[in-house]
N, C-alpha and C positions, 0 to 999 in steps of 0.2 A: 486347591483353590484358595484364593485369599479370602480372609474373613472380612466382614463389614465392620468397620470401626466408626463409632459415632462420637462426636465431640460433645460429651455429656458428663457431668459430674455425678458423683455417687448420690447426691440428694435430688437429682433431676428426675422428673417423672415424665411419662409419655404426654401428659396433658400440657406440659410446657411447650410442646411443639405442635399441638393440634391446630392452633389458630393461625399458623403462618401461611396456610393455603386454604382454598375453599373447603377442603376436608383434610383430615390428618394424613400427612405423608412424611415418611422418613426420607432424608436425603440418600441417594444411592451410594453406596460404597460397596373223687366221690364227693358229692357236693350238697350242702344244705341249701334248701330253697323254701319258698313259702307255698302253701296250698290254699286255694281259694275256697275254703270252708268259712262261710260267713258267720261271725259271732258278734255278740254285743259286749261292750266293755262295761265294767262295774262303774257305779257313780263314784267320782273322785272330786276332790276340791284342791285348790291351789291358793296359797297365800303368799304374801310378799316374802322374798328370800331374806334371810338374815345377813347374808353377805352381799356385797356389791352395791349397797345403797339403793335397793329396790323399794322406793317409797310410794310408788303409785298403787292405786287400788287394782288388785289383780282380778280378772274375770274368774268365774267359777266354771267347772267342767262337769257335765252331767251325762248320764246315759240317755240316749235318745232312742226309743223303741220304734221298730218298724216291723210290720207283719212279715212272716215267712211266705215263701212261694211267690206266685206271680202277682205283682202289684201294679196298678195303674201308676205310671211314673209321675204324672202331673199331681195326682192326689197324694202320692207318697212324699214328693218333694215339698209340696206346700204344707204337708202335715208335720214337717220337721221344725216346728216353731218358726216358720218363715225363713228357714236357712237359705233356701233357693227360691228366687222370685220367678213368677210365671214368665217374665220376659226372657229368662235364660233357658227355658225349656227347649229341648231339641226334638225333632220328629221321632217316629217309631223306629225300632231296630232295623227295619228294612231301608231306612233312609241312608243316603250317602252324601259326600261332599259337604260335610259340616265340621266345624272344629270340635275337637275332643273337649268335653267338659271336665271340670274338676271332680275328683272322686267323691263318693258318698262315704264319709268317714264311718258311719254306723254300719256299713256293709263291708268293712275291712275284714280280710281273712286272717287266719292264724298261720304261724310259721310251722312247717313240718319238714322232715327229712324225706326227700323224694325217693331215696333208696329203701328206707326202712319204714317210713310212715310214722316214726316216733316224733313227738313234739319237741321243739327246740326249748331252750331254757329262757326264751324271751318272747314277747308278743310284739310284733312290729307296729301294731295299730296305735294311733295317737288317741288321747282323750277327746271326748266330744264336747264342743262348746255350745252355748245356748244361741249364739248368733255368729254370722259371718260378715266381716266388713270388706267391702270392695276397696282394695288398697290403692292409695294415691301416693305417688312418690313425694316425699317431703322436699322442701326447698334445699338446695345444696349450699350450705353456709360455709363449709370447709371440706375440701377434698380428702378422702381417705386414700393414701398412697401405699399400695401393696409393695413391700420390698422383696428383693431376691433373698431367699432363705440363707444362702451361704455368705451373705454380706451384712447380716443384721448385727446390731450392737448387743453387748451384755444387758444393757438397760431394756432393750426391746425383748430379749429372751425372758427376762424376769417378768415383764409386763404380760407377755403371752402366756407364760406358765401360770401366773396369778389368775388370769381370766379363765383359763381352762379348769384350773383347780376349783374356782368358784362355781363354774358350770357343773362340775361333777358333784359338788356339795348341795346343789339345789334339791328339793324334795323329789323323790322318784316320779311322782305324778305330774310334776311341773313340765310342760311341753318344751321348756328351754333347757331342761336337764340334759347332760351329756349323752346318756343312753337314749333318751327320747329323740334327740337330734340325730343320733346314729340310725335310729329306727326309721327315720324318714326315707333314707335311701333303700332300706330293706322293703318298706311298704310299696314304694313307687316302682321298684325295679325287680321284684320277685313274685309278681302275680297276686299280691294281697288285695289289690283293687281291681274291680271290673270297670270297663268303660260304662258310664252311666247310660242307661237306656239300651244297652247292647247285650243283655243277658249275662252269660259267663265269659264273654270275650275279655281277655286281659287288657289292663292298662299298663303299658311299658314305656318308659321314657328313654330307653336306649335304642340304638340301631335305627334311628330315624332323625328327622329334622327337629325333634324335641330335645335331643341330647344336650346341645349347648344352652338353650334358654332355661331348661329345668335346672341344670346345675348352677347357672348364673344366679337364679333366684335363691336356690338353696344356700349358696355361699353368702349371698347378700344378707339374708336374715341371720345366719350363723355368725357372721362378722359383727352385725349390729348387736346381737345378744352379748357377745364377748365384750364389746365396747361398753355396753351399759353396765355390765357386771363390775367393771373397774372404773366406771365414771369417766371414760375417755371417748368422746364422740369421734375422735380422729383415728381410733385404733383400726388397723387394717391387717388382714391375714397375709402371711408371707407366701411367696410362690416358689416351688421347687424348680429351679432353673435348669432342668435336665436337657434343655436344648443348647446349652453353652458348656464347653468342656470344663470350665471352672465350677459348674454346678452339677456335674454328672455323677455325684455320689449322694447317698442319703444325707441331707443336711445334718451337720454334727449335733445341732441342738436337740434332735429327735432321738439320739442314742444314749442319753443320760438316764440310767435306770431310776434315778431319784426325782426326775422331772415329771410334771403332770402330763406332758405330751409324749411320754414314752409308751411304747407298746411292745410287750415281749413276743407277740405273735408275728414275727417277721423272719424272713429267710436269713439265718445266721451267716450263711456264706456270702451274702450280699450287703453286709454292713460295711461302712467305710474302712478301708479306702477302695472297696470294689466299685468299678465303674458300671453304671447301669447299661444294660444291653437292650437298647430300644428296638433292635432288629431281631432279638431273641435267637441269634444264630448259634450260640454256645461257643463262639470264638473266645479264646482265653488271652489273646494278645491285647493289652489295654489300648495300644495305639490303633490297632485295627478296629477295636470296638468303638473308639471315638470317631474314627473315619466312617464306620457304619452308621453311627448315630446321626452324624451330620448329613449323610446321604438319605437316611430315613426322613429327616426333617425337611430337606429340600424336596424330596419326592412327594411327601404328603401335603406340603404347604404350597408348592410352586408347580411341580412338573406334571402331576397326574390328574389335575382337576380341569374339567372343561367348562363347568358352570358352578353356581352356588350349591346345587344339590349334591354334586360330587364331594364337596368339602363338608357341607352341613349334614347331609343325610337325606334320604328319600322322604316323600310326602307320607304323612301319617294322620289320617282323618278319622272321624267317627265311623266305626264299623271296619276299619282296616285291621287285619291280623297283625300281630307283633312282628318285629324285625323286618320291615320292608326293605331296609338297606342302610347300613352305617356309612357315615362320611369318612374321608381319608384319615383325618386326625383321630377320630374315635377308634377306628379299627387298627390304627398304627401305634403311635407313641403312647396314647392314653391306655390302651389295653396292656401294652408291654410293661408299663410302670406298675400297674395293678398286679400282674402275675409275678414280676421280678421281686416285689417286696413280700408278697404273700408267703406264709410259712408252710413249707412242704411237710413239716412234722404234724400239721393239723389235718384232719380228715378231708376238709374242703378248701384248703389253702387259706384259711382264716389268718389275719383279718382282711388284709387288703386284696387278697386273691379271689374273693367271692363277693358278689354284689350285696348279699344279705348282711354281711359282717363288715364291709369296707369302712363304713362310717365310724366304727369303733376305734379306728386308728387315727390319731390327729394328723398323721402324715397324709391321709386321704384329702383333707381340705387344702393342704399345702400343694399336693399334686394337682388337684382340680383347679386351684388358682392359676397354675401355669397352663392347664388345658383351656381355661377361660381366656387367658392371655393370648393363646393361639387364635381364638376367635377374633379378638380385638386386632391382632396383627393382620389377620386375613382381611378384615373389613377395611382397615384404614392405612396400613403401613406397607403394603406390598404392591407398589405401582408397577412392578415388572409383570404382574399377572394380568394379562389383557382379557379380563372378563368385565363386560359393561356394568353389571349389577351384581355385587357380591352379597347383597341382602335379599332374602326371600320376601316377596310382597304378597304372596297368596293369603287372602283373608282367613282361610282355615288354619293357617299357621299362626298368623298374628293374633287371632282370637281364641286360641287354645288357652285354657286356664288351669291353674294349680291352686292348692291350698297349703298354706304354711302358718306357723305361729310366729308373730313378730317379737321384737325385744321386750314388749310390754305384755306378752303372753296372750295377745289377741289373735283369734283365728281370722286370717285374711285370705281373700281370693285375689290372685294376681293373673295377669295376662302376658303372653309372649310379647305383644307389641310394646309393652312398657319397659322391656329390658334390652331392647336392641342397642341402645347407646349407653355404654358404661359411664360416660361423664354425667349424663342426666341422672344416673343412679347414685352419683356421688363418690365413685371410686376410680382409681387409675393405677398404673403400674410404673414402678421404677424402670428407667430406660437402660437396657442392657444390650451389648453388642449381639448381632445376629450372624454368627459365623457361617451358618448353614445357608444364608440367603444367596450367596454366590458359589455354593458348593455343587456346581453342576459337574457331573462326571466327565472325564476326558473322552474325546471321540474314540470310537472303535470302528475301524473300517476294513479289517482283514476278514475276507469272506470265504476263503478257501475251505477251512474246516467246517464252517457252517453249511456250505454247499454239500459237502460229503454227508453231514448229519441229516440234512433235509432229504437227501436221496434215499435214506433208509428209514426216516421217521414216519410213523403211520399218520394217515390223515385224521384230523380231529373227529370228523363225522363217524369214523369207525370205532371210536373209543367211548363216546358219550351215549348215555349217562355214565359218569366215571366215579367209582368209589376210590377216593384218594387215600391210599395207605402207604405209598412209597413215592419216590421221585418218578415223575412221568414226563416224557418229552413227545411232542407231536407237532404236526404241521397245520397251520391255519391259513386259509386263502384270504387274500385282501379283497376289498370291494372293487378296486380298480387299480390297475398298474399306474404308478405315478401319483396316486392320491396320498398326500402327506398328512392331512388332517383327519385322523381316524381315531376310533375308540375301540379298545378291547373289552368285550362284555362277557363276564362270567355269570350265567343266569341259572335260576332254579337250584341254588346252592342249599341243599337240605342239611340241617345241622342238629346235633344233639346239644341243646342249649345248656345242659347241666355240666358240660365239660369245657376245659380250656382247649380251644381249637385255633390253629394258625397255619396258613400256608403262604409262601411267597411266589411271585410270578417273575420269570425272567424271559427275555426275548432275544433270540440269537446269541445265547451265552456261549462264548468261545472256550473259556477256561474251566467251566463246570466246577467252580469252587463256591459252594453255597454259603461258606462262612465269610465271604467278602461281598459286600453290597455296594462298595464305592466304584461302580462301573456302569457304563451306559446300558448294559443288559438288564439291570434291575428295574422292573416296571412298577412294583407295588406289592401290597399285601392284603390279606384278610385275617383278622384275629378277633376273638371274643372272650370276654370274662364270663366264667360260669354263672348261670342264673336260672331261674325257673319260669316256665310257661305252663299253661293248663294242659297243653299237649306235649308229648315227649320230644317233639322236634319242631323246627321252624324253617321256613324257606325264605331265602333272601337273594340278593344279587349285588354285583359291584361293577363299576366301569373304571377303566384306566385309560387316560389320555396318552396317545402314542406320538403326538406331533414332535415333541422334543427328542424322543427316543429315535424316531425315524431320521431326524436330522443328525443326531450324534452318531448314528450307526450307518448312515448313507443307505437307507432302506426304501426311500420313496419310490424307486422304480422297480422294486422287486414284486413278484407276483404273490409271494406268501412269506410268512415268518415262521420260525420254529419257537414254540412256547415250551418252557419247562416249568412245571409246578413242583415246589419243594415243600412237603409238609414239615412243620416244626413241632408238632404235637406227637404224642405216642398213641398208637392204636387207631381204631376206626372212629368215625364220627362225622365225616364230611362226604357228601355225594354231590357232584356237580352235574347238573342236568345238561348243560351245553356251553359252548364257547364260540364266539364269532367276532368278526371285525365289522364295524359299521362306520359310515361317514359321520363325522361330528355334526350334529344338528344345530349346535350353537356356535359354529365357526364365526370368528370375528376377524376383521381386517387388521 
């Protein structure tokens, strides 16, 4: 398929084209984890950094005590020096349909090894501040433009390394310190926090609609801290452009052992010139890997989503168990990059291959800048996706809050609703071609072999629940003959969250070559990065839109389809409760 070429110079950013229409439109062309044992942090203080021109008065950080055992939430919150106002209190644990509140930092848990119970060498918990500020986005005086990492100049690389070096030299107790910033991901993503008011129920920002907004806020403050340390209010993080063939290797600036952004804990087989395998098929042909990558991007960005939740992730409210369901981008390219970079020599795939340690690699922030870019593209630059509203408007989503430390070391509370528009936050992305946007697989109309397979394939209802340990093929009945707008639903997927798990889904696959994804039969994927929950497993589900696939394979008038599930991980860890086809409830004309 032809790639989409945009008439845009190297210095042009997405914002340059945002205002040409009512909204922004492109022209078409074994694993360490944390344990929820609540501990108190020692009293620490933080002063202005010697480096980076930090002249403002820094706030102090102190231990805030809270009694053990069952505590009335209203009294406890109001007793934290007024950290949480009464207006922000939520109902009792039995309540539902409320936004998840920001975590209670004094109740943060310590990190442990899930397999041995031994303590890690770090504590993910942040220092406690005397007050929390409800953050207001500052006026945008000058836009930060995030560049493609493979296109940056030597001057930019110097500036970036200088900023990270100064971040690493900050006092260890300073919340802007490199390890303190890395620990943010560990705390929010590995069970160190409980949902306020919900007992020991984990707070987890992955595998739900919180994935994109949490990481957007995370990078926002990280970027502003780096900018302040080098006195450059325009400094912007680079993005790893793994969705474009020219950016499908680890950006060269990250592999210099003498640089501040270097990390030795990476898969040595996947250093440049190795091409990232977003499909994680194990195919060794670089050309096929690129074709697979473009197919993965087209599938997760365009083909497989029927509504905003399919892309963003499922609803996650107060009282919701972890992992309600990841969106297409999170369980696809996002997870693949984590696992592909993580070091197999390390016991848990450190650094990038495990949530608790991912933030210790500077490449993490470059990777997630591109993940965030996918959200921006989804929102504003993909007119071919006929979904009326690509933004979630549920108030429980918009009013979910997080806590971060800003560039002035102030503890601030932010809400999802304030990060929906990247331009209002003051950052944008360099404009790069999107070769995957038109990478629709060629039609597949030969049915003779599939008919023979279907005659011998077992019915789905005879196999489920299914423990997925090898390639499995079965027949699934459609809702109605001739129905073209349907969804394939894989439900009650029970997972061991401490392991890397992945499986691909194919429909009426004729050639049975799982190493090639650039074909109409490829429907989508599920994958997860290892992390911790309070329970040894979690249950989730995914939906895959079949509309384009039916058209590409001429399946609209068939009574059933043949589904093939291909596990990409080793060993057990996934049980699928059921699979079915349903009519698309969000069908649009």
